[in-house]
C-alpha positions, 0 to 999 in steps of 0.5 A: 500500500502506498504511503500517505504524506502530509505536506505542510505549506502550499508554496512552490516546494510543497505544490511541486512535491504534490504534483510530482507524487501524484503520477507515482501513485503516492497520496499527498495532502497539503495543509496551508495556514493561509485562508486563500492565495493572494497574487502578491506583487513579485517577480520570479526567475525560472532558470533552466534548472527550475524550468526542467522541474516545470517541464517534468510536471507538464507546465512548460507550455503554460509558463512559456505562454505568459513569461518573458524570455530575455536575450541577456542578463546584464550587469552594470555599474551603478552610476555610469551604467558601464557593462561589467558582465553580460550572460547570454540567455534567450535561444543561446542559453536554451540550446546550451542547457536544454531549457529556457531562462524565463522571467514571470510573475510569482502569482502566475507560477503559483497558480500554475502549480496549484493547477497540477495538484488534484482537486481536494488535496489542498486544505486552507486555513490549517495552521499547524500548532503541534505534531507527533511523529514519535510513534507509528505514523504522524498526528497533526493538530491545527489551530482550528481544533482539527487533527489529521493522520498521515504516514509521514510529514514533509515540512515545506512551510518556509524559513519560519517553519513550525515543524522545524521549531517543534523539532529543534526548538526556537531558533533565531534567523540570521539578520543580514542588516539589509532590506529588500524593496520590491514591486511590480508595476505597469511598464506604461508608467515609464512613458516609453523609456527603454530599459534593459530586459533584465539587469542588475545594477551594482553599487558599493553597498547596494543593488537593484535588479530590474526586469520584465515579467510578461511576454509582451513586456507590459509589466516591470519588476524590481527588487533591491538590497540596501542597508537598513539594519534597524528594520527587521520586519519579514512580512511580504506585505509590509509597505515601504516608503517611496521617498526612502526607497528613492533616497537609497538610489540617489545618484544611480544611473538614469535607468534606475531613477526612471524605474524607482520614480515610476513605481506607484507603491512598494513593499519591503522586507528584512533579508534573513537566512539560516546556516545549513543544517547537518540533518534535515529530519528525523524518522517520518519527518523531513524538511524541504525548501526554505524550511531546510535551507533558506537563503538570500535572494541574490542568486534567484535560486530559493524557489528553484532549489525548493522545486528541485528538492520536491522532484528529488524527494518524489524520486526517493519515495518512489524508490523506497515507498515502504521505508519512508525514513530511509527515503527521507535520509536518501533525499537529504544526502542527495541535496545537502551539498548542492543547497549548501553551496548555493546558500554560501555563494548567494550570501556572498552576493558576488554571483554574476558581478564579474564574468561567471560560469553558471553551468553548475547551477543551471545545468542541474537536472533534478529528474536525472541527477544520480541518487546516493546509492545508500541512505 
Protein backbone atom coordinates (compact mmCIF):
# COMPACT_ATOMS: atom_id res chain seq x y z
CA UNK A 1 0.00 0.00 0.00
CA UNK A 2 1.40 3.44 -0.98
CA UNK A 3 2.25 5.79 1.90
CA UNK A 4 0.07 8.77 2.76
CA UNK A 5 2.01 12.02 3.13
CA UNK A 6 1.11 15.28 4.83
CA UNK A 7 2.78 18.34 3.30
CA UNK A 8 2.86 21.47 5.44
CA UNK A 9 2.78 24.58 3.27
CA UNK A 10 1.39 25.34 -0.20
CA UNK A 11 4.37 27.28 -1.50
CA UNK A 12 6.43 26.42 -4.56
CA UNK A 13 8.12 23.43 -2.93
CA UNK A 14 5.02 21.87 -1.39
CA UNK A 15 2.94 22.25 -4.54
CA UNK A 16 5.69 20.84 -6.75
CA UNK A 17 6.05 17.84 -4.46
CA UNK A 18 2.33 17.05 -4.57
CA UNK A 19 2.34 17.43 -8.36
CA UNK A 20 5.38 15.16 -8.73
CA UNK A 21 4.00 12.49 -6.38
CA UNK A 22 0.56 12.21 -7.99
CA UNK A 23 1.61 10.26 -11.14
CA UNK A 24 3.70 7.99 -8.90
CA UNK A 25 0.56 6.89 -7.05
CA UNK A 26 1.65 8.40 -3.72
CA UNK A 27 -1.13 10.23 -1.92
CA UNK A 28 -0.27 13.65 -0.51
CA UNK A 29 -2.43 16.23 1.24
CA UNK A 30 -1.25 19.83 1.61
CA UNK A 31 -2.12 21.82 4.74
CA UNK A 32 -1.75 25.59 4.27
CA UNK A 33 -2.28 28.14 7.03
CA UNK A 34 -3.48 30.95 4.73
CA UNK A 35 -7.21 31.35 4.20
CA UNK A 36 -6.66 31.89 0.48
CA UNK A 37 -3.99 32.56 -2.11
CA UNK A 38 -3.04 36.17 -2.86
CA UNK A 39 -1.39 37.48 -6.01
CA UNK A 40 1.45 39.42 -4.41
CA UNK A 41 3.38 41.96 -6.48
CA UNK A 42 6.54 39.99 -7.04
CA UNK A 43 8.55 38.65 -9.95
CA UNK A 44 10.46 35.38 -10.06
CA UNK A 45 13.20 33.96 -12.26
CA UNK A 46 12.83 30.46 -13.61
CA UNK A 47 16.37 29.46 -14.62
CA UNK A 48 16.91 26.33 -16.76
CA UNK A 49 17.24 24.05 -13.71
CA UNK A 50 13.83 25.26 -12.49
CA UNK A 51 12.28 25.02 -15.95
CA UNK A 52 13.29 21.35 -16.13
CA UNK A 53 11.24 20.79 -13.00
CA UNK A 54 8.23 22.53 -14.54
CA UNK A 55 8.69 20.57 -17.78
CA UNK A 56 8.59 17.31 -15.85
CA UNK A 57 5.21 18.10 -14.29
CA UNK A 58 3.74 19.30 -17.58
CA UNK A 59 3.78 23.07 -17.03
CA UNK A 60 6.36 24.30 -19.52
CA UNK A 61 3.87 25.15 -22.33
CA UNK A 62 1.70 27.15 -19.93
CA UNK A 63 4.66 29.04 -18.48
CA UNK A 64 6.05 29.89 -21.92
CA UNK A 65 2.75 31.47 -22.96
CA UNK A 66 2.91 34.28 -20.40
CA UNK A 67 6.53 34.52 -19.18
CA UNK A 68 9.24 36.72 -20.66
CA UNK A 69 12.38 35.20 -22.17
CA UNK A 70 15.19 37.78 -22.06
CA UNK A 71 18.00 37.71 -24.60
CA UNK A 72 20.65 38.52 -21.98
CA UNK A 73 21.26 39.13 -18.30
CA UNK A 74 23.22 42.38 -17.99
CA UNK A 75 25.28 43.63 -15.05
CA UNK A 76 26.10 47.33 -14.87
CA UNK A 77 27.96 49.80 -12.68
CA UNK A 78 25.55 51.76 -10.54
CA UNK A 79 26.33 55.26 -11.79
CA UNK A 80 27.99 55.11 -15.20
CA UNK A 81 25.94 52.21 -16.48
CA UNK A 82 29.12 50.59 -17.80
CA UNK A 83 28.55 46.95 -18.69
CA UNK A 84 30.64 44.75 -16.37
CA UNK A 85 29.30 41.38 -17.42
CA UNK A 86 26.67 40.01 -19.78
CA UNK A 87 25.27 36.49 -19.72
CA UNK A 88 23.67 35.31 -22.99
CA UNK A 89 20.20 33.91 -22.40
CA UNK A 90 17.42 33.52 -24.98
CA UNK A 91 17.94 30.83 -27.59
CA UNK A 92 21.67 30.53 -26.84
CA UNK A 93 21.12 29.54 -23.22
CA UNK A 94 18.20 27.28 -24.14
CA UNK A 95 20.41 25.40 -26.60
CA UNK A 96 23.22 25.12 -24.07
CA UNK A 97 21.16 23.97 -21.08
CA UNK A 98 18.26 22.28 -22.83
CA UNK A 99 15.71 24.54 -21.15
CA UNK A 100 14.88 28.26 -21.26
CA UNK A 101 15.53 31.04 -18.76
CA UNK A 102 12.19 32.77 -18.15
CA UNK A 103 11.02 35.71 -16.04
CA UNK A 104 7.47 35.82 -14.73
CA UNK A 105 5.05 36.95 -12.04
CA UNK A 106 5.29 34.84 -8.89
CA UNK A 107 1.49 34.68 -8.78
CA UNK A 108 1.37 33.15 -12.26
CA UNK A 109 3.82 30.44 -11.21
CA UNK A 110 1.90 29.67 -8.04
CA UNK A 111 -1.38 29.48 -9.93
CA UNK A 112 0.17 27.12 -12.48
CA UNK A 113 1.50 24.81 -9.76
CA UNK A 114 -1.88 24.75 -8.00
CA UNK A 115 -3.43 23.59 -11.29
CA UNK A 116 -1.23 20.45 -11.22
CA UNK A 117 -2.40 19.35 -7.76
CA UNK A 118 -5.55 17.21 -7.86
CA UNK A 119 -8.68 18.92 -6.57
CA UNK A 120 -9.31 18.39 -2.89
CA UNK A 121 -5.68 17.76 -1.94
CA UNK A 122 -5.10 21.31 -0.62
CA UNK A 123 -6.67 22.32 2.70
CA UNK A 124 -6.60 26.04 3.52
CA UNK A 125 -6.80 27.76 6.91
CA UNK A 126 -4.88 24.91 8.54
CA UNK A 127 -2.30 26.46 10.84
CA UNK A 128 -0.17 23.72 12.36
CA UNK A 129 0.26 24.01 16.13
CA UNK A 130 1.54 20.59 17.13
CA UNK A 131 2.97 17.47 15.55
CA UNK A 132 3.64 14.00 16.93
CA UNK A 133 5.89 11.78 14.85
CA UNK A 134 7.29 9.66 17.66
CA UNK A 135 5.05 6.64 17.25
CA UNK A 136 3.51 4.84 14.30
CA UNK A 137 2.76 7.44 11.70
CA UNK A 138 2.23 11.13 12.33
CA UNK A 139 -0.52 13.10 14.07
CA UNK A 140 -1.01 16.75 13.12
CA UNK A 141 -3.02 19.24 15.20
CA UNK A 142 -4.22 22.58 13.86
CA UNK A 143 -5.26 25.90 15.36
CA UNK A 144 -8.92 25.33 14.44
CA UNK A 145 -9.01 22.29 16.73
CA UNK A 146 -8.92 19.70 13.98
CA UNK A 147 -6.33 16.97 13.56
CA UNK A 148 -5.08 14.72 10.80
CA UNK A 149 -3.16 11.46 10.49
CA UNK A 150 -0.51 10.53 7.96
CA UNK A 151 2.31 8.04 7.47
CA UNK A 152 4.87 10.85 7.20
CA UNK A 153 5.16 14.63 7.07
CA UNK A 154 7.12 16.95 4.80
CA UNK A 155 7.76 20.43 6.16
CA UNK A 156 7.55 22.89 3.25
CA UNK A 157 6.47 25.74 5.50
CA UNK A 158 9.25 28.24 4.90
CA UNK A 159 12.01 29.92 6.85
CA UNK A 160 9.82 30.16 9.97
CA UNK A 161 8.80 26.52 9.74
CA UNK A 162 6.59 25.37 12.62
CA UNK A 163 7.71 21.78 12.03
CA UNK A 164 11.36 22.79 12.29
CA UNK A 165 10.61 24.68 15.51
CA UNK A 166 8.83 21.67 17.02
CA UNK A 167 11.86 19.53 16.15
CA UNK A 168 14.77 21.82 17.02
CA UNK A 169 13.17 24.33 19.35
CA UNK A 170 13.04 28.11 18.85
CA UNK A 171 15.86 29.46 16.67
CA UNK A 172 16.90 32.92 15.63
CA UNK A 173 17.30 33.72 11.95
CA UNK A 174 20.43 35.43 10.69
CA UNK A 175 19.55 39.09 10.19
CA UNK A 176 21.73 40.48 7.41
CA UNK A 177 21.02 44.11 8.28
CA UNK A 178 19.68 44.59 4.78
CA UNK A 179 16.26 45.24 3.31
CA UNK A 180 14.62 44.30 0.02
CA UNK A 181 12.21 46.72 -1.60
CA UNK A 182 10.16 45.10 -4.35
CA UNK A 183 7.16 45.74 -6.53
CA UNK A 184 5.58 45.18 -9.92
CA UNK A 185 4.03 47.98 -11.94
CA UNK A 186 2.73 48.62 -15.49
CA UNK A 187 5.52 49.33 -17.97
CA UNK A 188 3.31 52.09 -19.41
CA UNK A 189 4.27 54.22 -16.39
CA UNK A 190 7.76 54.50 -17.89
CA UNK A 191 6.19 56.55 -20.73
CA UNK A 192 8.11 54.73 -23.44
CA UNK A 193 11.52 54.99 -21.76
CA UNK A 194 13.65 51.97 -22.76
CA UNK A 195 15.23 49.81 -20.06
CA UNK A 196 17.38 46.68 -20.20
CA UNK A 197 15.39 43.45 -20.43
CA UNK A 198 16.98 42.04 -17.28
CA UNK A 199 19.69 43.93 -15.41
CA UNK A 200 21.41 44.04 -12.03
CA UNK A 201 22.84 47.44 -11.09
CA UNK A 202 25.76 47.03 -8.68
CA UNK A 203 26.58 49.74 -6.18
CA UNK A 204 29.25 49.68 -3.48
CA UNK A 205 26.87 48.53 -0.73
CA UNK A 206 23.54 48.11 -2.51
CA UNK A 207 22.00 46.86 -5.72
CA UNK A 208 18.75 46.75 -7.66
CA UNK A 209 17.57 44.09 -10.12
CA UNK A 210 15.06 45.16 -12.79
CA UNK A 211 13.30 43.02 -15.38
CA UNK A 212 10.12 42.45 -17.37
CA UNK A 213 7.82 39.68 -16.14
CA UNK A 214 5.37 39.24 -19.02
CA UNK A 215 5.84 38.02 -22.57
CA UNK A 216 4.56 41.29 -24.02
CA UNK A 217 6.71 43.38 -21.63
CA UNK A 218 3.79 45.29 -20.17
CA UNK A 219 4.82 44.74 -16.53
CA UNK A 220 8.10 45.58 -14.79
CA UNK A 221 9.50 44.19 -11.56
CA UNK A 222 12.37 45.27 -9.37
CA UNK A 223 13.92 44.05 -6.13
CA UNK A 224 16.69 45.67 -4.12
CA UNK A 225 19.15 45.04 -1.35
CA UNK A 226 20.04 48.08 0.74
CA UNK A 227 21.44 48.55 4.25
CA UNK A 228 18.72 49.25 6.83
CA UNK A 229 19.86 47.35 9.95
CA UNK A 230 17.12 48.86 12.12
CA UNK A 231 14.32 47.29 10.00
CA UNK A 232 13.56 43.67 10.94
CA UNK A 233 10.03 43.07 9.60
CA UNK A 234 9.90 39.99 7.35
CA UNK A 235 6.36 40.32 6.02
CA UNK A 236 5.98 40.15 2.24
CA UNK A 237 3.04 42.55 2.52
CA UNK A 238 4.71 45.30 4.59
CA UNK A 239 4.55 48.62 2.77
CA UNK A 240 7.73 50.54 2.02
CA UNK A 241 8.17 54.30 1.86
CA UNK A 242 8.75 55.51 -1.71
CA UNK A 243 10.80 58.53 -0.65
CA UNK A 244 13.09 56.32 1.41
CA UNK A 245 13.47 53.86 -1.47
CA UNK A 246 14.35 56.67 -3.87
CA UNK A 247 16.85 58.19 -1.47
CA UNK A 248 18.67 54.84 -1.35
CA UNK A 249 19.30 55.10 -5.09
CA UNK A 250 20.10 58.78 -5.42
CA UNK A 251 22.95 59.18 -7.88
CA UNK A 252 22.28 55.87 -9.63
CA UNK A 253 22.04 55.74 -13.44
CA UNK A 254 19.04 57.28 -15.20
CA UNK A 255 17.53 53.83 -15.92
CA UNK A 256 17.32 53.16 -12.20
CA UNK A 257 15.98 56.65 -11.50
CA UNK A 258 13.23 56.24 -14.09
CA UNK A 259 12.14 52.90 -12.60
CA UNK A 260 12.09 53.87 -8.91
CA UNK A 261 10.29 57.14 -9.69
CA UNK A 262 7.71 55.44 -11.93
CA UNK A 263 6.53 52.82 -9.45
CA UNK A 264 3.39 53.88 -7.55
CA UNK A 265 3.93 51.69 -4.47
CA UNK A 266 6.48 49.35 -2.99
CA UNK A 267 6.77 46.58 -0.41
CA UNK A 268 9.77 45.86 1.77
CA UNK A 269 11.05 43.06 3.98
CA UNK A 270 14.15 42.33 6.00
CA UNK A 271 16.58 39.93 4.30
CA UNK A 272 17.35 36.96 6.54
CA UNK A 273 18.67 33.43 6.21
CA UNK A 274 19.87 30.49 8.31
CA UNK A 275 23.03 28.42 8.47
CA UNK A 276 22.99 24.97 6.80
CA UNK A 277 21.78 22.08 8.97
CA UNK A 278 23.70 18.79 9.38
CA UNK A 279 20.42 16.88 9.02
CA UNK A 280 17.01 17.64 7.60
CA UNK A 281 14.71 15.39 9.55
CA UNK A 282 14.04 12.51 11.89
CA UNK A 283 12.14 9.29 11.22
CA UNK A 284 8.97 10.01 9.22
CA UNK A 285 9.58 13.80 9.13
CA UNK A 286 11.75 15.81 6.74
CA UNK A 287 12.31 19.48 5.89
CA UNK A 288 12.16 20.80 2.32
CA UNK A 289 12.97 24.13 0.67
CA UNK A 290 13.26 27.20 2.90
CA UNK A 291 12.42 25.12 5.96
CA UNK A 292 15.69 23.24 5.39
CA UNK A 293 17.95 25.72 3.62
CA UNK A 294 16.62 29.30 3.49
CA UNK A 295 18.88 31.59 1.53
CA UNK A 296 19.21 35.16 0.38
CA UNK A 297 17.71 36.02 -2.99
CA UNK A 298 20.99 37.08 -4.61
CA UNK A 299 21.16 34.08 -6.98
CA UNK A 300 17.41 33.81 -7.62
CA UNK A 301 17.53 30.16 -6.55
CA UNK A 302 15.29 29.98 -3.47
CA UNK A 303 12.17 28.72 -5.26
CA UNK A 304 14.27 26.78 -7.78
CA UNK A 305 16.05 24.75 -5.09
CA UNK A 306 12.76 24.07 -3.28
CA UNK A 307 11.29 22.77 -6.52
CA UNK A 308 14.41 20.67 -7.15
CA UNK A 309 14.05 19.28 -3.61
CA UNK A 310 10.48 18.25 -4.40
CA UNK A 311 11.47 16.31 -7.51
CA UNK A 312 14.37 14.51 -5.82
CA UNK A 313 12.18 13.66 -2.81
CA UNK A 314 9.49 12.24 -5.10
CA UNK A 315 12.13 10.03 -6.75
CA UNK A 316 13.41 8.80 -3.39
CA UNK A 317 9.90 7.97 -2.20
CA UNK A 318 9.15 6.14 -5.43
CA UNK A 319 12.35 4.09 -4.99
CA UNK A 320 11.67 3.24 -1.33
CA UNK A 321 7.91 3.62 -0.70
CA UNK A 322 7.89 1.14 2.18
CA UNK A 323 10.78 2.67 4.11
CA UNK A 324 9.97 6.35 4.39
CA UNK A 325 12.72 7.24 6.91
CA UNK A 326 15.29 5.71 4.55
CA UNK A 327 13.81 7.61 1.60
CA UNK A 328 13.96 10.85 3.59
CA UNK A 329 17.61 10.24 4.55
CA UNK A 330 18.50 9.47 0.96
CA UNK A 331 16.82 12.67 -0.16
CA UNK A 332 18.77 14.79 2.34
CA UNK A 333 22.04 13.15 1.30
CA UNK A 334 21.28 13.88 -2.33
CA UNK A 335 20.50 17.55 -1.75
CA UNK A 336 22.60 18.91 1.14
CA UNK A 337 25.83 19.58 -0.74
CA UNK A 338 24.20 21.45 -3.63
CA UNK A 339 21.90 23.57 -1.49
CA UNK A 340 24.69 24.45 0.95
CA UNK A 341 26.89 25.56 -1.94
CA UNK A 342 24.13 27.76 -3.33
CA UNK A 343 23.45 29.17 0.15
CA UNK A 344 27.08 30.10 0.64
CA UNK A 345 27.51 31.55 -2.83
CA UNK A 346 24.32 33.59 -2.51
CA UNK A 347 25.37 35.02 0.86
CA UNK A 348 28.49 36.50 -0.76
CA UNK A 349 26.37 38.41 -3.31
CA UNK A 350 29.05 38.29 -5.99
CA UNK A 351 27.35 35.87 -8.41
CA UNK A 352 27.44 37.41 -11.92
CA UNK A 353 29.12 40.63 -10.80
CA UNK A 354 32.06 39.64 -12.97
CA UNK A 355 32.13 37.07 -15.81
CA UNK A 356 30.81 33.88 -14.23
CA UNK A 357 30.29 30.31 -15.39
CA UNK A 358 26.84 29.32 -14.06
CA UNK A 359 26.84 25.80 -15.54
CA UNK A 360 26.89 24.16 -12.09
CA UNK A 361 23.65 25.96 -11.22
CA UNK A 362 21.72 25.99 -14.49
CA UNK A 363 22.91 22.64 -15.87
CA UNK A 364 21.48 20.60 -12.99
CA UNK A 365 18.56 18.23 -13.70
CA UNK A 366 16.62 17.11 -10.62
CA UNK A 367 14.88 14.39 -12.63
CA UNK A 368 18.06 12.58 -13.65
CA UNK A 369 20.87 13.57 -11.27
CA UNK A 370 22.08 10.29 -9.69
CA UNK A 371 20.71 9.50 -6.25
CA UNK A 372 23.05 8.29 -3.49
CA UNK A 373 23.42 4.51 -3.53
CA UNK A 374 22.51 4.12 0.14
CA UNK A 375 20.85 6.26 2.74
